[in-house]
C-alpha positions in Angstrom: 24.4 5.6 22.3 22.4 3.8 24.9 20.2 6.1 27.0 20.3 4.0 30.2 23.6 2.0 30.2 22.7 0.4 33.6 19.7 -1.2 32.1 21.9 -3.3 29.9 23.3 -4.9 33.1 19.8 -5.6 34.4 20.2 -3.2 37.4 18.9 0.2 38.4 15.3 1.2 37.7 14.7 -1.1 34.7 15.5 -4.2 36.8 12.3 -3.9 38.8 10.1 -3.4 35.6 11.8 -6.4 33.9 10.0 -8.8 36.3 6.8 -8.5 34.4 8.6 -8.9 31.0 11.8 -10.9 31.6 11.7 -13.3 28.6 10.7 -12.5 25.0 10.2 -14.9 22.1 10.8 -14.0 18.5 9.6 -16.3 15.7 11.7 -15.8 12.6 15.5 -15.1 12.3 15.4 -12.9 9.2 16.7 -9.4 8.9 13.8 -7.8 10.8 13.8 -10.6 13.4 17.5 -9.8 14.0 16.8 -6.1 14.5 14.1 -6.9 17.0 16.3 -9.3 18.9 19.1 -6.8 19.3 16.7 -4.0 20.3 15.1 -6.2 23.0 18.4 -7.7 24.3 19.9 -4.2 24.6 17.2 -3.3 27.1 18.1 -6.1 29.5 15.6 -8.8 28.5 16.2 -12.4 27.7 15.4 -13.3 24.0 14.7 -16.6 22.5 14.7 -16.7 18.7 13.0 -19.6 17.0 13.5 -20.5 13.3 12.7 -23.9 11.6 15.7 -23.5 9.3 19.0 -24.4 11.0 21.2 -22.7 8.5 19.2 -19.4 8.7 19.3 -19.5 12.5 23.0 -20.1 12.6 23.8 -17.3 10.0 21.5 -14.9 11.8 23.2 -15.5 15.2 26.6 -14.9 13.5 25.3 -11.7 11.8 24.1 -10.4 15.1 27.6 -10.8 16.4 29.0 -9.0 13.4 26.5 -6.1 13.7 27.4 -5.7 17.4 31.1 -5.7 16.5 30.4 -2.9 14.0 28.6 -0.9 16.7 31.7 -1.3 19.0 33.9 0.1 16.2 31.5 3.1 15.9 31.6 3.6 19.7 27.9 2.8 20.0 28.6 -0.2 22.3 31.2 -1.4 24.7 32.7 -4.9 24.8 31.0 -5.5 28.1 27.6 -4.4 26.8 28.1 -6.7 23.7 28.9 -9.7 26.0 25.8 -8.9 28.1 23.6 -8.8 25.1 24.9 -12.0 23.5 24.5 -13.8 26.8 20.7 -13.0 26.7 20.2 -14.2 23.1 19.4 -17.9 22.4 18.6 -19.5 19.1 16.4 -22.5 18.9 14.4 -24.7 16.6 12.1 -26.0 19.4 8.9 -24.4 20.4 9.4 -25.8 23.9 12.1 -23.2 24.5 9.4 -20.5 24.3 8.0 -21.7 27.7 8.2 -19.0 30.2 8.0 -16.2 27.7 6.0 -13.1 28.6 5.5 -12.1 25.0 6.1 -13.9 21.7 6.3 -11.9 18.5 5.9 -13.6 15.2 8.1 -12.0 12.5 8.4 -14.6 9.8 8.7 -14.0 6.1 6.3 -16.2 4.1 6.9 -16.7 0.4 3.4 -16.4 -1.1 0.1 -14.7 -0.3 -1.6 -18.1 0.0 0.8 -19.3 2.7 0.7 -16.2 4.9 -2.5 -16.7 6.9 -2.4 -20.5 7.4 1.3 -20.6 8.3 0.9 -17.8 10.9 -2.3 -19.4 12.4 -0.4 -22.7 12.8 2.5 -20.8 14.5 0.0 -19.1 16.9 -1.4 -22.5 17.9 2.1 -23.9 18.5 3.0 -21.0 20.7 -0.2 -21.3 22.7 0.6 -24.9 23.4 3.8 -24.1 25.3 3.3 -20.7 26.9 1.2 -19.5 30.0 -2.2 -18.1 29.6 -0.9 -14.6 30.4 1.7 -14.6 27.6 1.0 -12.1 24.9 1.0 -13.5 21.4 1.7 -10.9 18.7 2.4 -10.6 15.0 4.7 -8.1 13.4 2.7 -8.3 10.1 1.0 -5.2 8.9 -1.2 -6.4 6.0 -2.8 -9.3 7.9 -5.4 -8.6 10.6 -4.9 -10.0 14.1 -8.6 -11.0 14.5 -8.2 -13.5 11.7 -4.9 -14.9 12.9 -6.2 -15.4 16.4 -9.7 -16.6 15.9 -8.9 -20.3 16.4 -7.0 -19.9 19.6 -8.2 -20.9 23.1 -7.3 -17.5 24.5 -7.5 -15.0 21.6 -7.9 -12.1 24.0 -4.1 -12.1 24.6 -3.3 -11.5 20.9 -2.3 -8.2 19.3 -0.5 -6.8 16.2 2.8 -5.3 17.4 4.6 -3.7 14.5 8.2 -2.6 14.7 9.3 0.0 12.1 12.7 -0.6 10.5 15.4 0.3 11.4 14.1 -0.9 14.7 16.8 0.6 16.9 16.4 4.0 15.3 12.6 4.1 15.2 10.9 5.5 18.3 7.5 4.0 17.7 5.6 0.7 17.4 2.2 0.4 15.9 -0.2 -1.6 18.1 -3.5 -3.0 16.8 -6.1 -4.6 19.0 -8.3 -7.2 17.3 -11.9 -8.1 17.9 -11.0 -10.3 20.9 -8.1 -8.3 22.4 -8.6 -7.5 26.0 -7.9 -4.1 27.6 -5.4 -5.9 30.0 -3.5 -7.3 27.0 -3.2 -3.9 25.4 -2.1 -2.3 28.7 0.6 -5.0 29.1 1.8 -4.4 25.5 2.1 -0.7 26.2 4.2 -1.6 29.3 6.5 -3.8 27.2 6.9 -1.0 24.6 7.9 1.4 27.3 10.5 -1.0 28.6 12.2 -1.1 25.2 11.9 2.7 24.7 9.2 2.7 22.1 6.1 5.0 21.9 2.9 3.2 21.1 0.8 4.4 18.2 -2.6 2.7 18.6 -4.0 1.9 15.1 -7.5 0.8 14.1 -7.4 -2.7 12.6 -6.9 -2.3 8.9 -4.6 -4.1 6.4 -1.4 -2.1 6.0 -2.2 0.0 9.2 -0.3 3.3 8.9 3.3 2.6 8.0 2.9 0.0 5.2 0.1 2.0 3.5 2.5 4.9 3.3 5.8 3.2 2.6 4.6 0.6 0.0 3.1 3.1 -2.5 6.2 5.3 -1.9 8.5 2.5 -3.1 6.1 1.7 -5.9 6.1 5.3 -7.1 9.9 5.5 -6.9 10.0 2.5 -9.2 7.7 4.2 -11.7 9.9 7.3 -11.8 12.9 5.0 -12.3 11.2 3.3 -15.3 10.4 6.7 -16.7 14.0 7.9 -16.4 13.1 10.8 -14.1 16.1 10.1 -11.9 18.6 7.4 -11.0 18.3 5.1 -8.0 20.8 7.3 -6.1 19.2 10.5 -7.1 15.8 9.5 -5.9 17.1 8.1 -2.7 19.2 11.2 -2.1 16.2 13.5 -2.7 14.2 11.8 0.1 17.1 11.6 2.5 18.6 15.1 2.1 15.4 16.9 1.0 13.0 15.4 3.6 15.3 14.0 6.3 14.4 10.3 5.6 17.0 8.0 7.2 16.8 5.8 4.0 15.6 6.4 0.5 12.8 4.3 -1.1 15.2 1.9 -2.9 17.3 1.5 0.2 14.2 0.7 2.1 13.1 -1.8 -0.5 16.4 -3.6 -0.4 16.3 -3.7 3.4 12.7 -5.0 3.7 13.2 -7.5 0.8 11.7 -6.8 -2.6 9.6 -10.0 -2.4 8.1 -8.7 0.9 7.3 -5.3 -0.7 5.5 -7.1 -3.6 3.4 -9.1 -1.1 2.5 -5.9 0.8 1.3 -4.3 -2.4 -0.5 -7.5 -3.6 -2.3 -7.7 -0.2 -3.3 -4.0 -0.3 -4.4 -4.2 -3.9 -6.6 -7.2 -3.1 -8.1 -5.4 -0.1 -8.7 -1.9 -1.5 -8.5 -2.4 -5.3 -6.7 0.9 -5.8 -4.2 1.1 -8.7 -1.5 2.8 -6.7 -1.1 -0.5 -4.8 -0.6 -2.5 -8.0 3.1 -3.7 -7.8 5.5 -2.1 -10.3 6.8 -4.3 -13.2 10.3 -3.4 -12.0 9.7 -4.9 -8.6 8.1 -8.1 -10.0 11.0 -8.5 -12.5 13.6 -8.3 -9.8 11.8 -10.8 -7.6 11.6 -13.2 -10.5 15.3 -12.8 -10.9 15.9 -13.4 -7.2 17.3 -9.9 -6.8 15.6 -9.4 -3.4 17.9 -6.8 -1.8 20.1 -7.3 1.2 19.1 -10.9 1.7 20.6 -11.9 -1.6 23.2 -9.1 -1.5 21.8 -7.7 -4.7 18.7 -5.6 -5.3 18.7 -1.9 -6.4 22.1 -1.8 -4.8 24.9 -4.4 -4.3 26.1 -5.3 -0.8 29.3 -6.8 0.5 29.6 -9.8 2.9 28.8 -7.6 5.9 25.8 -6.2 4.0 27.3 -2.8 3.7 25.9 -1.0 0.7 28.2 -0.6 -2.3 27.0 0.9 -5.6 23.8 0.7 -7.5 23.4 -2.7 -9.1 24.0 -3.0 -12.9 21.1 -1.6 -14.9 20.2 1.1 -12.4 21.9 4.2 -13.7 19.2 6.4 -15.3 16.3 4.0 -15.4 15.5 0.4 -16.5 
C-alpha cells in the first residue's frame, strides 16, 4: 500500500518538496522503464517517457494501464489514484518534450556491446540540447561508467549513475555513482530526488557492475551452471533462493524479468573489464538468446508467460536440466 496517499494527489508535505523536482524524464519504454515511470508517478511527479519506437511506446503505455488495473484488483491502488497517476504520464518520441525536466534518466536497452556507449553518449547530447543547465542527466546502466558517458557534454558536472533495482516499487534503495566530473551539488540534488520517491541512496565508487550487478549476474550464471549439471530444476533452484533466503525472485525469474540478452551483456562487460571466469556467460544463456527466448519481453524464457506477463510454467526443456 502507498505510505503517503496524499502525496499521490500532490498535496500535504510532499507538495512543497515537489517544486524542486516536478518533472522527470525517462528515456526507454522497456520493462524497467515502465517500472521507473510507475514508481515516480506514484509519488506525485510528472513523468515524460521517450522512446524512438512508436509501437514499443504504445504497448508500454497500455501495459502500464494493465499493471495499475492489476494493482487495483489486489487492493494496492484505488481508481482515483490510478487516474491521478495516468494523468501524470506522457509518452513521446520527441526530445523537445523533455524541456523543463528536473532530472532525465536514461534506461534504454541496447542490443550489442559495441552500441552501448556511443548510443548513450548521443542520447546524453540530445538531452543536453533541450534541458536547463540545472537538470540532472543520469543513466540507469550499471556496467558502463558515467565518466565516459558524460565526457563530451558541455556540463558533465550534472551527470550521475542512478540505478534502480528491480522490482523498482518493492526495492528500497537506489545505487548512485558520481563520476570524475560530478559536482557535490548534483549529488545532493539526486539524494533529494531519491528521498522524494522513498528510496535510500547507496553511494557506490565508480566501477563497472557497481554492487548489484556484480552480485546478481554471477548468481544467475551459477544457477545456469547447476541447471546444466542437473543439480536441480528451474523451479527447485528458484524456490530454494526464495523460501530459503527470502529472495523476492529466484535467479531464473530475475533473468526472465531483466531479459536474458541484458544478462549476457552484463556478463560480457564484466568479463571484459575484470577477466574473471565466473563472469563468462553460460552456454545456456547464450543459446536462449540466439533462439530469441529472452524472458518476459518475448513471453518465453526459463518460464512461459501469458498476455498479461503472468508467469505460467517452466518452458519446455527446463525440467531437470538442459
